[in-house]
Every structure is written in C-alpha cells, then in structure tokens.
C-alpha atoms as one frame of an Amber mdcrd trajectory, in Angstrom:
protein
   0.000  -0.028  -0.010   1.340   3.401  -0.865   1.026   6.617   1.028  -1.219
   9.436  -0.164   1.180  12.095   1.149   1.444  15.181  -0.976   4.849  16.480
  -2.134   7.164  17.646   0.634   6.845  21.289  -0.455   3.188  22.212  -0.354
   1.812  25.181  -2.235   0.449  28.145  -0.374  -3.131  27.199  -1.305  -2.649
  23.868   0.536  -1.633  25.652   3.695  -5.030  26.317   5.293  -5.311  29.728
   6.980  -5.847  29.545  10.675  -4.461  26.041  10.941  -2.209  26.838  13.878
  -5.037  28.439  15.861  -7.146  25.365  15.090  -4.279  23.192  16.380  -4.394
  25.062  19.667  -8.015  23.954  20.062  -7.102  20.324  19.330  -4.335  20.280
  21.936  -6.799  21.532  24.560  -8.755  18.313  24.056  -5.521  16.263  24.337
  -4.566  18.133  27.503  -7.984  17.393  28.984  -7.815  13.654  28.398  -4.249
  13.447  29.641  -4.988  15.310  32.851  -8.145  13.277  33.511  -6.247  10.029
  33.099  -3.809  10.964  35.899  -5.894  12.775  38.557  -8.122   9.833  39.478
  -5.268   7.835  40.992  -4.526  10.677  43.438  -8.240  11.109  44.284  -8.951
   7.433  44.832  -8.136   7.379  48.593 -10.462  10.338  49.156 -13.259   8.809
  47.031 -12.883   5.582  48.978 -13.222   7.365  52.291 -16.287   9.393  51.179
 -18.287   6.906  49.105 -17.245   3.736  50.971 -17.088   1.448  47.860 -16.358
  -2.245  48.210 -13.045  -3.553  46.865 -14.685  -4.689  43.651 -16.518  -1.365
  43.234 -13.283   0.542  43.762 -11.599  -1.510  40.998 -14.469  -0.747  38.656
 -14.254   2.977  39.454 -10.635   2.886  38.419 -10.978   0.556  35.419 -14.326
   1.154  33.697 -13.116   4.394  32.077 -10.275   2.645  30.249 -12.447  -0.397
  29.492 -15.045   1.736  27.679 -12.418   3.888  25.880 -10.604   0.739  24.674
 -13.835  -0.736  23.438 -15.063   2.334  21.542 -11.946   3.951  20.074 -12.114
   2.233  16.721 -15.858   2.692  16.440 -15.729   6.385  17.313 -12.766   7.028
  15.043 -14.700   5.475  12.188 -17.882   7.350  13.131 -15.915  10.614  12.952
 -14.763   9.650   9.396 -18.440   9.257   8.521 -20.326  12.093  10.230 -17.497
  14.628  10.494 -14.541  14.896  12.866 -15.270  18.384  13.954 -18.822  17.444
  14.790 -17.884  14.366  16.851 -15.080  16.270  18.607 -17.329  19.173  19.694
 -20.187  16.896  20.730 -17.792  14.647  22.607 -16.104  17.576  24.322 -19.457
  19.091  25.435 -20.542  15.687  26.744 -17.196  15.205  28.491 -17.628  18.462
  30.385 -21.219  17.698  31.402 -20.352  14.198  32.634 -17.376  15.565  34.543
 -19.924  17.354  36.758 -21.691  14.031  37.325 -18.359  12.511  38.401 -17.644
  15.372  40.771 -20.963  15.120  42.554 -21.464  11.343  42.538 -22.981  10.281
  45.874 -22.821   6.501  45.632 -20.236   3.974  44.245 -22.768   2.819  41.686
 -23.291   6.347  40.369 -19.564   6.909  40.264 -19.012   3.755  38.206 -21.770
   4.862  35.749 -20.291   8.391  35.527 -16.816   6.998  34.783 -18.254   4.704
  32.095 -20.109   7.581  30.425 -16.928   9.704  30.608 -15.177   6.875  28.754
 -17.753   7.053  25.939 -17.135  10.787  25.580 -13.348  10.388  25.902 -13.317
   7.816  23.056 -14.462  10.514  20.660 -11.667  12.991  21.464  -8.189  11.484
  20.760  -8.923   9.918  17.296 -10.677  13.065  16.178  -7.787  15.336  17.155
  -5.201  13.321  15.201  -7.486  12.907  12.201  -8.098  16.660  12.083  -4.354
  17.312  12.207  -3.970  14.927   9.208  -6.482  17.075   7.287  -5.314  20.441
   8.531  -1.641  20.046   7.632  -0.847  18.769   4.137   2.834  19.824   4.231
   4.639  16.798   5.797   7.074  19.031   7.686   4.306  21.170   9.174   2.346
  18.044  10.020   5.318  16.557  11.844   5.627  19.739  13.939   1.876  19.674
  14.610   2.011  16.027  15.724   4.982  16.892  17.884   3.000  19.709  19.560
   0.068  17.272  19.991   2.331  14.705  21.638   4.106  17.302  23.757   0.772
  18.497  25.061  -0.256  14.962  26.009   3.041  14.596  27.843   2.600  17.950
  29.589  -0.856  16.808  30.664   0.529  13.783  32.398   2.666  16.162  34.460
   0.025  18.847  34.998  -2.478  16.186  36.195  -0.627  15.019  39.305   0.569
  18.524  40.196  -2.843  20.180  39.739  -4.636  17.221  41.279  -2.281  17.182
  44.294  -2.811  20.904  44.848  -6.591  20.663  44.605  -6.817  17.625  46.921
  -4.773  19.434  49.533  -7.115  22.452  49.441 -10.568  21.260  48.206 -12.776
  18.153  48.110 -12.076  15.298  45.673 -14.723  16.389  43.169 -12.631  19.441
  42.288 -10.284  17.274  40.222 -13.111  16.662  37.799 -14.437  20.217  37.736
 -11.139  21.513  36.339 -12.350  20.018  33.044 -15.121  22.601  32.642 -13.183
  25.791  31.754 -10.979  23.822  29.317 -14.083  22.341  27.670 -15.753  25.724
  27.396 -12.782  27.293  25.598 -12.378  24.255  23.363 -16.006  24.283  22.170
 -16.404  28.056  21.786 -13.159  28.504  19.857 -13.446  25.185  17.991 -16.784
  26.165  16.489 -15.093  29.118  14.793 -11.681  27.738  13.897 -11.919  23.987
  13.182 -12.711  22.956   9.628 -15.068  20.061   9.058 -13.667  16.952   7.336
 -14.973  13.445   6.720 -14.777  10.577   4.276 -16.749  11.525   1.137 -17.687
   7.878   0.527 -17.993   6.495   4.030 -20.359   3.524   3.686 -22.679   2.567
   6.514 -21.679   2.552  10.174 -22.110  -1.168  10.719 -23.652  -1.744  14.192
 -22.646  -5.426  14.264 -19.025  -4.407  13.752 -19.358  -1.811  16.515 -20.777
  -4.460  18.861 -18.062  -6.989  18.050 -15.325  -4.384  18.578 -16.847  -3.190
  21.851 -17.385  -6.689  23.284 -14.031  -7.939  22.071 -11.962  -5.095  23.500
 -13.792  -4.821  26.826 -13.809  -8.569  27.423 -10.141  -8.902  26.498  -8.943
  -5.957  28.647 -11.166  -7.161  31.511  -9.725 -10.653  31.350  -6.156  -9.382
  31.313  -6.682  -7.065  34.297  -8.636  -9.685  36.303  -5.951 -12.324  35.696
  -3.399  -9.900  37.071  -5.462  -9.010  40.129  -7.064 -12.340  41.061  -5.278
 -14.915  38.971  -6.771 -17.228  36.334 -10.330 -18.218  37.139 -13.230 -19.682
  35.169 -14.712 -16.206  34.840 -11.468 -14.755  33.571 -11.008 -17.531  31.078
 -14.585 -17.123  29.805 -14.128 -13.364  29.379 -10.862 -13.909  27.542 -12.362
 -16.484  25.154 -15.363 -14.187  24.534 -13.060 -11.262  23.763 -10.820 -13.261
  21.387 -13.895 -14.715  19.591 -15.493 -11.296  19.176 -12.276  -9.739  17.852
 -11.854 -12.612  15.439 -15.408 -12.050  14.204 -14.725  -8.321  13.883 -11.654
  -8.933  11.708 -13.434 -11.460   9.508 -16.363  -9.091   9.025 -14.097  -6.164
   8.078 -12.407  -8.303   5.412 -15.756  -9.134   3.783 -17.415  -5.717   3.893
 -17.158  -3.468   0.796 -16.670  -0.396   3.074 -15.392  -1.697   6.433 -15.432
   0.094   9.757 -11.645  -0.494   9.836  -9.720  -1.299   6.661  -7.599  -4.273
   7.718  -5.453  -3.826   4.608  -3.774  -0.925   6.428  -1.777  -3.525   8.370
  -0.163  -4.725   5.130   1.881  -1.515   5.246   5.040  -2.458   7.168   5.486
   1.094   8.441   1.916   1.260   9.768   2.134  -2.135  11.412   5.588  -1.446
  12.856   4.492   1.889  14.348   1.405   0.371  15.973   3.356  -2.587  17.392
   6.066  -0.243  18.696   3.457   1.855  20.495   1.763  -1.191  22.062   4.966
  -2.771  23.303   6.429   0.546  24.523   3.402   1.244  26.713   3.493  -2.349
  27.902   7.130  -2.059  28.946   6.583   1.304  30.655   3.482   0.243  32.570
   5.386  -1.218  35.526   7.067   2.125  36.166   4.123   4.411  35.280   1.537
   2.530  37.303   3.613   2.077  40.467   5.871   5.148  40.462   3.347   7.317
  42.302   2.956   4.664  44.988   6.721   4.439  45.354   7.106   8.188  45.745
   4.257   8.543  48.224   4.087   5.334  50.205   7.779   4.349  50.182   9.536
   7.696  50.139   6.840   9.549  52.044   6.120  12.395  49.608   2.821  14.240
  49.511   0.601  13.934  46.369   1.780  17.369  45.270   5.447  16.540  45.806
   5.017  13.238  43.977   3.519  15.109  41.040   6.465  17.523  40.944   8.911
  14.612  41.126   7.485  13.120  37.901   7.887  16.375  35.905  11.279  15.503
  34.294   9.689  12.737  32.266   7.074  15.118  30.910   9.673  17.859  30.218
  11.826  15.414  28.309   8.860  14.184  26.277   7.765  17.764  25.446  11.240
  18.789  24.247  11.742  15.624  22.215   8.303  15.768  20.645   8.873  19.261
  19.305  12.060  18.274  17.402  11.279  14.624  16.625  10.011  15.186  13.069
  13.073  17.237  12.116  15.388  14.632  13.651  13.631  11.794  11.787  14.211
  13.591   8.487  17.853  14.339   9.230  18.727  10.832  10.298  15.912   8.275
   9.659  12.629   7.182  11.060  13.980   3.896  12.303  17.035   5.507  13.897
  14.961   7.915  15.923  12.280   5.428  16.956  14.708   2.557  17.709  17.165
   4.924  19.366  14.421   6.446  21.547  13.171   3.036  22.627  16.698   1.847
  23.407  17.223   4.949  25.587  14.034   4.198  27.495  15.120   0.569  27.945
  18.485   1.575  29.310  16.938   4.142  31.682  14.598   1.467  32.995  17.593
  -0.838  33.502  19.184   1.856  35.637  16.014   2.133  37.743  16.268  -1.542
  38.706  18.850  -0.342  41.240  16.384   1.830  43.204  15.768   1.130  46.840
  13.860   2.869  49.639  16.536   5.539  50.102  17.420   6.224  46.445  18.202
   9.927  46.031  16.188  12.043  43.620  19.080  13.006  41.280  19.308   9.415
  39.974  15.525   9.023  39.820  15.008  12.425  38.119  17.764  11.816  35.575
  16.370   8.405  34.635  12.849   9.848  34.261  14.203  12.627  32.021  15.802
  10.036  29.709  12.556   7.986  29.733  10.663  11.131  28.695  13.067  12.083
  25.915  13.147   8.558  24.472   9.390   8.129  24.621   8.822  11.603  23.191
  10.943  10.829  20.142   9.382   7.394  19.588   5.701   8.222  20.132   5.776
  11.437  18.066   7.454   9.803  15.091   5.278   6.669  15.158   2.106   8.862
  15.278   3.430  10.707  12.191   4.185   7.423  10.443   0.642   6.148  11.141
  -0.938   9.320   9.818   1.354   9.363   6.793   0.561   5.791   5.878  -3.144
   6.136   5.238  -5.422   8.132   2.988  -6.756  11.183   4.787 -10.301   9.856
   4.470  -9.319   7.039   6.839  -7.398   9.193   9.292  -9.970   8.781  12.099
  -9.926   4.982  11.997  -6.127   4.873  11.715  -5.705   7.252  14.640  -8.086
   5.100  16.675  -5.889   2.035  15.962  -2.951   3.994  17.379  -4.905   4.952
  20.520  -6.209   1.407  20.928  -2.603   0.151  20.897  -1.929   2.434  23.861
  -4.920   1.087  25.806  -4.095  -2.562  25.082  -0.446  -1.986  25.918  -1.394
  -0.390  29.222  -3.796  -3.214  30.069  -1.308  -5.922  29.211   1.531  -4.110
  30.997  -0.437  -3.627  34.187  -1.496  -7.270  34.006   1.913  -8.770  33.367
   4.228  -6.320  35.164   1.666  -5.473  37.810   1.299  -9.145  38.697   5.065
  -9.279  39.230   4.982  -6.431  41.726   1.897  -7.807  43.449   3.289 -11.365
  43.591   6.583 -10.294  45.145   4.844  -7.886  47.545   2.349 -10.412  48.933
   5.141 -12.691  50.171   6.619 -10.176  52.597   7.175 -11.308  56.178   4.785
  -9.644  58.627   4.517  -9.766  62.405   1.893 -11.967  64.028  -1.466 -10.243
  64.114  -0.996  -8.212  60.955  -4.381  -7.735  59.187  -4.747  -9.693  55.977
  -5.415  -6.481  54.046  -1.765  -5.492  54.554  -0.789  -8.150  52.026  -3.175
  -6.949  49.312  -1.396  -3.646  48.570   1.106  -1.243  50.047  -1.722   1.205
  50.604  -3.529  -1.513  52.598  -0.374  -2.001  54.707  -0.178   1.709  55.518
  -3.846   1.736  56.488  -3.446  -1.445  58.576  -0.472   0.027  60.413  -2.675
   2.704  61.959  -4.410   0.073  64.062  -1.318  -1.842  65.187   1.119  -1.347
  68.078   3.820   1.130  67.187   6.776  -1.283  67.097   4.873  -3.985  65.155
   3.576  -1.363  62.717   7.051  -0.036  61.982   8.398  -3.579  61.474   5.497
  -4.516  59.191   5.791  -1.338  57.120   9.529  -1.705  56.703   9.078  -5.255
  55.421   6.188  -4.253  53.158   8.043  -1.374  51.610  11.112  -3.519  50.998
   8.969  -6.161  49.247   7.255  -3.486  47.173  10.586  -2.036  45.975  11.877
  -5.532  45.199   8.791  -6.235  43.071   9.047  -2.847  41.369  12.716  -3.469
  40.515  11.922  -6.805  38.881   8.962  -5.343  36.939  11.031  -2.424  35.724
  13.778  -4.865  34.649  11.266  -6.832  32.668  10.075  -3.591  31.122  13.675
  -2.778  30.136  13.923  -6.120  28.289  10.650  -5.418  26.464  11.790  -1.945
  25.429  15.155  -3.137  24.150  13.527  -5.934  22.187  11.037  -3.475  20.751
  13.914  -1.185  19.670  15.406  -4.096  17.689  12.028  -4.915  16.111  11.453
  -1.267  15.190  14.870  -1.058  13.530  13.859  -3.804  11.073  10.150  -3.032
  10.655  10.653   0.651   9.989  13.421   0.046   7.411  13.197   2.515   4.487
  10.287   4.342   6.192  10.386   8.084   5.628   8.110  10.967   6.539   8.580
  13.033   3.407   8.332  10.358   0.750   6.272   7.385  -0.180   6.645   4.743
   2.563   8.176   1.445   1.503   6.440  -1.813   2.302
C-alpha cells in the first residue's frame, strides 16, 4: 500500500489559513484527556473514604473508564470519518464536560461507576478526532510533523500537569474538584473550536455497521477485563470465559471487516510495514513502561513519604523530556531516519529502565530524576514519530480509523503491561514477612499496609511497614527490569520493521 502524502513542499493554497489556531483547540482536548487520566489515581483514597465502595466497586471505578475507551476507540474514530470529525469532537467535548460534573458530585459507588463509564464514551471521541483533524489540517509533511509533535508534547505535559494540579486541589478542596477543572478547558475548546476548526470526513463512508461496532466493543472490553482480572485475582473460570469471549469477538470483527465493501476499519492498512511497525512499537512501549508508570506514584508517596503534590512535581522531568523531544522529533527523523529515531528512543528508554532496577527505599532524587528525564526524551521521540508514520501511511479519508488504531494500541499496551508487570509487583509484595497479628489487608497492597499500620502497636507497625516497603521495591525493580527487556527488544524490532520508512516520501512496504 502506498502513502497518499502530498509532495514535501506544499503550495500556499494547501496551507489552510488559521491552521495553527485550530491546532491550539485540538491540543486543549488532548490536555484534557491526559490530565483526567492521571488525577483519578490521586483522588482514589479520598473517594474511597467518602463513598465507601467495596473492593470490587473501587476496582471498577478505576478501570471502567479505560475499558469503555478501549472498546469504543475504533468505532468512534470510524464514526468521525463518517459524520465529520469536527462534529464528533465538539459533541464529545461538550458531553465530556457535562459528565465531569456528574463525576464530581457522585454520591454512591454505583453512580460513580456509571459516571466513569459515560466519561469513557465521551473520551473515546476525542483523541482519534484530534489526530485525524491534524492529518487534514496540515498537508505539508514538515508542518504536520511539527503539529504532531505539539500534539504529543501537550499529552506529555498533561501527564505532568495532572498530578501537580490534582495534588494541589486535593490538599485544598474536596475530591470532586479534580473533575471540575475540566469545565473551563471544555468551554474554551467548544467556543473557539466552532469558529476555527474545519469540518472533514470521508466523502464515501459507507454505513456505520452496528454489528461491527458491537463486536469491537465486546471484544476489546472482554479482553482488557480478562487481562486485568488475571493480574489481580489470577486465572479463574470467569477470567477464562471473558478472555475467550473477547478473542472470539475480535476474530469475528476482523473477519467481518475483510468481507465488507466499506469496512469500519480497513484491515489492509496492516499490510503496510510502516503502519504495522509503528502500531506494534506503541503497544509494546506502553506495555514495557506500565510497571514504572503505574507504580511510580505509589513508590514516591508510600515508600519515600512524599505528599501527592510533591510526587507530582517529582514526575515532571519525564514530561519535560517528552515535550522537548516531541517538538524536534520530526526534524530529527528527516535528518537521520525514522527507524534510527524510533529505535534509538526506545533503546534509551530501555537503558533508563535498566538503571531504575537499582532503586531502593533511600534512592536519592538525582538518579531518579535523571532516569525519568531520559525515559521522557526517548518516549517523546518514539511516540511522536510513530504517530506521524501512522498518519502518513493512510489516505486522509481514513485518518480517524487509523488514529483510533494507534490509541487502541496504547490502551491494550497499558492493560497488558499492568496485568503482566503489575502481577510481578503484586506477587513479590504479597510474600513479605509480617509480624503476628498483621491484618490480611496489609498483604493486598502497600496502601492496605499503610492503613493497617494505623491500628497496630507502634513497634509492630514499623516492622511490618519496613518489610512491606522492602517487598514493594523488590517487586518494582523486577517489573522495571522486565520492562527494560521489552523496550530493548522493541527497539530491535522497530529497527527492522521501519526500514526505509520516511516521513517526506512514499513509505516502503
């Protein structure tokens, strides 16, 4: 399959007026989703204290948002190609803001779970639409690379802003405030977006096949659920049934797409080596990073004793590195090569993770901050260039569906990473030696150990916490080491799969 990229030097008529102002609206949506994905983890202890959810309900509060997003990304990306990306973005953004209020004022665990699920439906419309609109706003490949870099840099900045802003709000207001910060961002996005964003869609879209939508939704949700449940509770009959259902539904989805004259997702896109290589690199990179990303906040707060705000500040170097790398990634990929930048970035992340296997309870911040900076730079180079490759490899009419595939790779990678690497941390942690009389909840999580210590005699509590923290750090080191191996292997795979791939010319393969 050949790319539909226009020549590297676009004419002035191809450079749409107001495109950079329109980009500023799109990055607001990206910032919103990135911030929302990070603030819930900080707010969870406060939500738990206020709403008193059961352990299962608490897991659903944390997971249902990602379940729904994973299940609907491809369908919503394809819907945007059909009804208009501007329309679905503005409707989704308005809905996201309204449901954020429902999240903030939820009074029961059941209402909170429903609100998070509905927020996932709205969130699934935003990310594919933003990338697809960038594909249609910027025809000059160099300008598009810069736009994608700004898009990626904003997402990275959001992951830093989320913990810092969330930590500040939680120290001064009630937990619902972390959701209400969405409202002013949404208001600006919608009001300015109406005026500046151009509409674009596939001129010959075909029907939006509801059976395909259902198969995609069931397949993704069941698969992600099975993976996360296996990590949390081990393999059970329910987990196996969910996994089989997910695989069967996804198989049916693929078969149906191959037989439809106008599919929801054109599976022939995966014949392009550059497209497939970029998607695979994204999935495996997120998988390898999940052990660090998911447990880093717990390490900073529960092991090193930092406040939520301090923990958020401590994670800033990763975001700063990603922002800086994202802004120059396209230029670097043209000067050297796509595979050199992607493989080199992934190798740098792998080596930084290898260094982090040496952390212990008293590791100083200079080592931790330097490693996080390298992780951010490497990930910023890799993710920005792979996003550009994915957009460059498809006709602009299919930009929404292709962008959704990229986002789905992130969700799947996160689910698999938390399942595989999270189970390593959990497995090592649960075996720590505790004094007689330690509540069973202390072995479930480090947070449970900290809570259990409040009701124990002082000396026994200190002994138990020391042992629990040591076990947590041991598990984290092993998980990060496994992530390093995954990243280094992905770097090698990217070197071969992205061979001859270029951003300015017709991709090979």
